[in-house]
C-alpha positions in Angstrom: 10.2 -32.2 -1.1 7.9 -34.1 -3.3 8.8 -37.7 -4.1 10.0 -38.4 -7.7 7.3 -41.1 -7.9 4.4 -38.6 -7.6 5.9 -35.8 -9.7 4.1 -36.9 -12.8 0.8 -37.0 -10.9 1.4 -33.6 -9.5 2.2 -32.2 -13.0 -1.1 -33.5 -14.3 -2.9 -32.0 -11.3 -1.2 -28.6 -12.0 -2.4 -28.8 -15.6 -6.0 -29.4 -14.5 -5.7 -26.6 -11.8 -4.3 -24.1 -14.3 -6.9 -25.0 -16.9 -9.7 -24.6 -14.3 -8.4 -21.3 -13.0 -7.6 -19.9 -16.5 -11.0 -20.8 -18.0 -13.1 -20.0 -14.9 -14.5 -16.6 -15.9 -16.1 -16.1 -12.5 -13.3 -17.3 -10.4 -12.3 -14.9 -7.6 -8.5 -15.2 -8.4 -9.2 -14.9 -12.1 -11.2 -11.7 -11.6 -8.6 -10.3 -9.2 -5.5 -11.1 -11.1 -6.2 -12.3 -14.7 -3.8 -14.8 -16.1 -3.3 -12.7 -19.2 -1.8 -9.8 -17.2 0.5 -12.2 -15.3 1.7 -13.7 -18.5 2.5 -10.3 -20.0 4.4 -9.3 -16.9 6.3 -12.7 -16.8 7.3 -12.2 -20.4 8.4 -8.6 -19.9 10.5 -9.6 -16.9 12.0 -12.6 -18.5 10.9 -15.0 -15.7 11.7 -18.7 -16.2 10.5 -21.4 -13.8 11.2 -25.1 -14.0 8.4 -27.5 -14.6 7.0 -28.0 -11.1 3.9 -27.4 -9.1 4.6 -23.7 -8.4 4.7 -22.0 -11.7 4.8 -18.2 -11.6 1.0 -18.0 -12.0 0.3 -20.5 -9.3 2.9 -18.9 -7.0 1.4 -15.5 -7.4 -2.1 -16.7 -6.8 -1.1 -18.6 -3.7 0.9 -15.6 -2.4 -2.1 -13.4 -3.1 -4.4 -15.7 -1.2 -1.9 -15.7 1.7 -1.8 -11.9 2.1 -5.6 -11.7 1.8 -6.0 -14.3 4.6 -6.3 -12.9 8.2 -3.8 -15.5 9.4 -1.3 -15.0 6.6 0.7 -18.2 7.2 2.4 -20.3 4.5 0.7 -23.4 5.8 -2.8 -21.8 5.4 -1.9 -20.7 1.8 -0.6 -24.1 0.8 -3.7 -25.7 2.4 -5.9 -23.6 0.2 -3.9 -24.7 -2.9 -4.3 -28.3 -1.8 -8.1 -27.7 -1.5 -8.1 -26.4 -5.1 -6.2 -29.5 -6.2 -8.7 -31.7 -4.4 -11.6 -29.9 -6.0 -10.1 -30.4 -9.5 -9.4 -34.1 -8.8 -13.0 -34.5 -7.5 -14.3 -33.2 -10.8 -12.0 -35.7 -12.7 -12.6 -38.6 -10.4 -9.0 -38.7 -9.0 -7.7 -37.8 -5.6 -5.2 -35.1 -4.6 -1.9 -36.2 -3.0 -1.3 -35.0 0.6 2.4 -34.5 -0.3 1.4 -31.2 -1.9 0.7 -29.8 1.6 4.4 -29.4 2.3 5.3 -25.7 2.6 8.9 -26.1 1.5 8.3 -26.0 -2.2 6.0 -23.0 -1.9 8.6 -21.0 0.2 11.3 -21.8 -2.4 8.9 -20.7 -5.2 8.3 -17.4 -3.4 12.1 -16.9 -3.2 12.4 -17.5 -6.9 9.6 -15.1 -7.7 11.3 -11.8 -9.0 10.5 -8.7 -7.0 10.2 -6.7 -10.2 7.4 -9.0 -11.4 5.3 -8.3 -8.3 6.0 -4.6 -8.3 5.2 -4.3 -12.0 1.8 -6.0 -11.4 1.0 -3.7 -8.5 2.0 -0.6 -10.3 0.2 -1.6 -13.5 -3.0 -2.5 -11.6 -3.0 0.9 -9.8 -2.2 2.9 -13.0 -5.0 1.2 -14.9 -7.6 1.9 -12.3 -6.4 5.5 -11.9 -6.9 6.0 -15.6 -10.5 4.8 -15.3 -11.1 7.3 -12.5 -8.8 10.3 -13.2 -10.8 13.0 -11.4 -12.2 13.4 -8.0 -14.4 16.3 -9.0 -12.2 18.9 -7.3 -10.0 21.7 -8.7 -11.8 21.8 -12.0 -11.3 18.1 -12.7 -7.6 18.1 -12.1 -5.9 14.8 -11.2 -5.1 14.9 -7.5 -2.5 12.5 -6.0 -1.5 12.2 -2.4 1.9 11.4 -0.9 2.4 10.2 2.6 4.9 8.2 4.7 4.6 5.3 7.1 6.7 2.5 8.6 6.6 -1.2 9.2 8.5 -3.6 11.4 9.8 -7.0 10.6 11.5 -10.0 12.2 14.8 -9.3 14.0 17.2 -11.1 11.8 20.8 -10.1 11.0 19.9 -9.6 7.3 17.0 -7.3 8.0 19.0 -5.4 10.6 21.8 -4.8 8.1 19.3 -3.4 5.5 16.9 -1.6 7.7 18.5 -1.0 11.2 16.3 -0.5 14.2 15.9 3.0 15.6 18.8 4.2 17.8 16.4 4.7 20.7 16.0 0.9 20.9 18.6 -1.3 22.7 20.4 -3.9 20.6 18.7 -7.2 20.7 15.4 -5.7 22.0 14.1 -3.7 19.0 13.0 -4.6 15.5 14.2 -3.6 12.1 12.1 -0.7 10.7 11.5 0.2 7.1 10.4 3.6 6.0 7.9 3.8 3.2 6.5 6.7 1.1 3.3 5.9 -0.8 1.9 7.7 -3.8 -1.9 7.3 -3.9 -4.8 8.4 -6.2 -7.4 10.6 -4.5 -10.2 9.5 -6.8 -10.0 5.7 -6.4 -7.5 5.2 -3.5 -5.1 2.9 -5.4 -1.4 2.9 -4.7 0.5 4.2 -7.8 4.0 3.5 -6.5 6.1 3.1 -3.4 9.6 4.0 -2.2 11.4 2.1 0.5 14.4 3.1 2.7 15.9 2.8 6.2 14.2 4.6 9.1 17.2 6.8 9.7 20.4 7.8 8.0 21.6 10.1 5.1 19.0 10.6 2.4 16.5 8.3 4.1 13.8 10.9 5.0 10.4 11.0 3.4 11.2 13.9 1.1 14.3 12.0 -0.3 12.1 9.0 -0.9 9.4 11.1 -2.6 11.9 12.5 -5.0 12.4 9.0 -6.4 8.7 8.8 -7.2 8.3 12.1 -9.1 8.5 10.3 -12.5 5.1 8.7 -11.6 3.5 12.1 -11.6 2.3 13.6 -14.9 2.1 17.2 -16.1 -1.2 18.7 -14.9 -1.3 16.7 -11.7 -1.8 18.2 -8.3 0.2 16.7 -5.5 -1.3 16.8 -2.0 0.8 16.3 1.1 1.4 17.5 4.6 3.8 20.2 5.8 6.8 17.8 6.0 7.1 18.0 2.2 6.6 21.8 1.9 10.2 22.7 1.0 11.4 25.0 -1.7 13.1 22.2 -3.5 10.0 19.9 -3.6 7.7 22.7 -4.8 10.3 23.8 -7.4 10.9 20.3 -8.6 7.2 19.7 -9.1 6.8 23.1 -10.8 9.5 22.3 -13.3 7.6 19.1 -14.3 4.3 21.0 -14.8 2.9 19.7 -11.5 1.1 21.9 -9.0 1.3 21.3 -5.3 -0.9 21.9 -2.3 0.9 21.5 1.1 0.4 22.7 4.6 3.0 25.4 5.1 6.1 24.3 7.1 6.0 25.3 10.7 9.5 26.9 10.5 8.6 29.3 7.6 7.8 32.9 8.7 4.3 33.8 7.6 3.2 37.5 7.2 0.1 38.2 5.3 1.0 41.9 5.2 3.6 41.1 2.5 3.3 40.0 -1.1 0.4 40.6 -3.5 -2.9 40.5 -1.7 -5.7 38.4 -3.2 -8.2 38.6 -0.3 -8.4 38.2 3.4 -5.7 35.7 4.6 -4.8 35.1 0.9 -1.7 36.4 -0.9 1.0 35.5 -3.3 4.6 35.7 -2.2 8.0 35.3 -3.9 10.4 32.6 -2.7 14.1 33.0 -3.4 16.2 29.9 -4.2 18.3 28.9 -1.2 21.9 27.7 -1.3 22.5 24.4 -3.0 22.1 21.5 -0.5 24.7 18.7 -0.4 22.4 16.1 -1.9 21.8 18.1 -5.0 24.2 18.2 -8.0 25.1 21.6 -9.6 23.3 20.8 -12.9 20.0 20.2 -11.1 20.5 23.3 -8.9 21.0 25.5 -11.9 17.7 24.2 -13.4 15.8 25.5 -10.4 14.2 28.9 -10.7 16.0 31.6 -8.8 12.7 33.0 -7.7 9.2 31.4 -7.6 5.8 32.7 -6.8 3.6 30.7 -4.4 0.3 31.3 -2.8 -0.4 31.2 0.9 -3.9 31.0 2.4 -5.0 30.8 6.0 -7.8 28.4 6.7 -9.8 28.8 9.9 -11.4 25.7 11.4 -14.6 26.3 13.3 -15.8 22.7 13.6 -15.9 21.1 17.0 -13.5 18.2 17.6 -10.7 19.5 15.4 -7.4 20.0 17.3 -6.2 22.6 14.8 -8.0 25.9 14.8 -6.1 27.6 11.9 -3.6 26.4 9.4 -1.8 27.9 6.5 -1.6 26.2 3.1 1.0 26.9 0.4 0.3 26.1 -3.2 1.3 26.9 -6.8 -2.4 27.3 -7.7 -2.2 31.1 -7.9 -5.5 31.9 -9.6 -7.9 32.9 -6.9 -10.8 33.0 -9.4 -10.3 29.4 -10.4 -9.3 28.0 -7.0 -11.0 29.7 -4.1 -9.8 29.4 -0.5 -12.8 27.3 0.4 -12.1 24.8 -2.4 -8.4 24.6 -1.4 -9.5 23.9 2.2 -11.8 21.1 1.0 -9.1 19.5 -1.1 -6.5 19.7 1.7 -9.0 18.0 4.1 -9.1 15.1 1.6 -5.4 14.5 2.5 -6.7 12.6 5.5 -7.8 9.9 3.0 -4.1 8.9 2.7 -4.1 8.1 6.4 -7.2 6.0 6.1 -5.9 4.2 3.0 -2.6 3.4 4.6 -4.5 2.2 7.7 -6.4 -0.2 5.5 -3.2 -1.6 4.1 -1.4 -1.9 7.5 -4.3 -2.9 9.8 -7.0 -4.6 7.6 -4.4 -6.4 5.5 -2.0 -6.9 8.5 1.1 -5.3 6.9 2.2 -3.3 10.0 4.3 -6.3 11.2 5.9 -8.2 8.3 6.8 -11.9 8.4 9.7 -12.4 6.1 13.3 -12.8 7.4 15.4 -11.5 4.5 15.3 -8.0 2.8 14.4 -9.4 -0.7 11.4 -11.4 0.7 10.4 -8.4 2.8 10.2 -6.2 -0.3 8.2 -8.9 -2.1 5.9 -9.2 0.8 5.3 -5.4 0.8 4.7 -5.3 -2.9 2.4 -8.3 -2.7 0.3 -6.5 -0.1 0.0 -3.5 -2.3 -0.9 -5.7 -5.3 -3.7 -7.3 -3.3 -4.8 -3.9 -2.0 -5.0 -2.5 -5.6 -6.9 -5.6 -6.8 -9.4 -5.2 -4.0 -9.8 -1.6 -4.9 -10.4 -2.5 -8.5 -13.2 -4.9 -7.5 -14.7 -2.2 -5.2 -14.6 0.3 -8.1 -16.5 -2.2 -10.3 -19.0 -2.8 -7.6 -19.5 0.9 -7.0 -19.9 1.6 -10.7 -22.6 -1.0 -11.0 -24.4 0.4 -8.0 -24.1 4.1 -9.1 -21.9 5.2 -6.2 -18.3 6.5 -5.9 -15.5 4.0 -5.2 -14.6 5.7 -1.9 -18.1 5.1 -0.6 -17.5 1.4 -0.4 -15.9 -0.1 2.8 -12.5 -1.7 2.2 -12.7 -4.0 5.2 -16.2 -5.1 4.1 -14.9 -5.9 0.6 -12.0 -8.0 1.9 -14.3 -9.9 4.2 -16.8 -10.5 1.4 -14.2 -11.7 -1.1 -12.7 -14.1 1.5 -16.2 -15.4 2.3 -17.1 -16.0 -1.4 -13.8 -17.5 -2.5 -14.5 -21.1 -1.5 -18.0 -21.0 -3.1 -16.6 -19.6 -6.3 -13.9 -22.3 -6.6 -16.3 -25.2 -5.8 -19.2 -23.9 -8.0 -20.0 -25.2 -11.4 -18.9 -23.0 -14.3 -22.4 -22.0 -15.3 -23.0 -20.7 -11.8 -19.9 -18.5 -11.6 -21.3 -15.4 -13.3 -24.3 -15.4 -11.0 -22.1 -15.8 -7.9 -19.8 -13.0 -9.1 -22.8 -10.7 -9.6 -24.0 -11.4 -6.0 -20.5 -10.8 -4.8 -20.3 -7.3 -6.4 -23.7 -6.4 -5.0 -22.7 -7.6 -1.5 -19.5 -5.5 -1.7 -21.5 -2.4 -2.8 -23.8 -2.8 0.2 -20.9 -2.3 2.7 -20.7 1.5 2.7 -18.3 3.7 4.6 -20.1 5.1 7.6 -21.3 8.7 7.2 -20.0 10.3 10.3 -19.3 14.0 9.5 -17.2 15.9 11.9 -17.0 13.0 14.4 -15.4 14.0 17.7 -13.8 11.0 19.6 -11.0 10.9 22.1 -7.7 9.3 20.9 -7.9 6.5 23.5 -9.2 3.0 23.8 -11.4 1.5 26.6 -10.2 -2.2 26.5 -7.1 -2.8 28.5 -4.2 -4.8 27.0 -3.1 -7.9 28.9 -0.4 -7.1 31.4 2.6 -8.9 29.8 6.1 -8.0 30.7 8.3 -6.5 28.0 11.8 -7.7 27.2 14.4 -5.1 28.3 17.4 -7.1 27.4 18.2 -9.4 24.4 16.3 -12.7 24.5 19.5 -14.8 25.0 20.4 -12.8 28.0 16.9 -13.1 29.4 17.1 -16.9 29.0 20.4 -17.1 30.8 19.0 -15.0 33.7 15.9 -17.3 33.8 18.1 -20.4 33.8 20.3 -19.1 36.7 17.2 -18.1 38.7 15.7 -21.5 38.1 18.9 -23.2 39.3 18.8 -21.2 42.5 15.2 -22.1 43.0 14.0 -18.5 42.7 11.6 -19.4 39.8 
């Protein structure tokens, strides 16, 4: 806790920091997350913070710096804030107080930060960029969005276990809580449009159930792209009722016979699906809204490229017009579904979100949304850099952009205001120089060469392992 004696000094420092960050048009944080957008979101969510060092704006910016940092610790984030305070005091001839390096106030400020505020900023940032880049040039300029699922683990605390229990295959006290996530992405610019969270197992916790909660984020005229896990009658019909077309890989349990239906070409036909019985999770009113019969198109795609495990696959879609949407184009679009895997990998590995740090469900949700906010902000900078260099946003390397922004941030904060536009221009050019490698049809084994260190794994709860070690030590065995 800060001493009452220095609170006035800290408030004056905060005022200078806020003024510097707000007016610095070339500041990295200013460009990533403008104060005006935060102020609108704060007002919309009715957020009120007491007069202290960590206002909502300072807390968000510090949290953002934390998730962008490779270490990701609270100590490193607060140290960066202290460096900004020192830089402002150096300009005014004063000196920053080391008491500001305490992580306690920052952790409490993160807890006070509403989850809806962070999620609103993440969704608004993604939606804004998606509007600027609505089309990927496929399917006659239609907006294509991708849905895919993933998981993340977190600290083994009673609160996290109660909200997101560990898988039943793991022994109690040995495993970790696991959260299931379904992400809705834009194919054209790779931003996250929305996210649904749920437990790894249990009733209505599957990916299709989570995706149903995100259907309001799709607009009429969109095309949803996903793998065969989502290719159910109910998902296709729900999308069709909203004016949304779908392109999925056909589910492996559905019988496929190209001798039936209306033939459109070789390995291409239209079939009629009949509405199944009402499932338990669906109410009667929604069930009656579903069409009793629905026409869908099935196409078989043969893969002749080396290195692909799949030699043939069947796609199911509501894009019935073979003249507008050829089999070859549908195959190209479905191949783009792999972008979802790459985008999620960027979030989980490049931004280190695969293993979360927070110990309570509310903070875990905020941590996830903060990673997605940072991801969307980085994608926005990449899109701007790509536009100024005349290339597509997906041609820019995400890892290269993160590394470049982290490298330029200290220089941007310490530079004079007149130098900021020049530094920002150099930053954008440097980001655009980091291109995604052009490796068409690469064939690599799914294996690594470097061996992991041979460290024993816990097979019993840690407390039990400690007791066994203490007994062994007492006997002189260890």
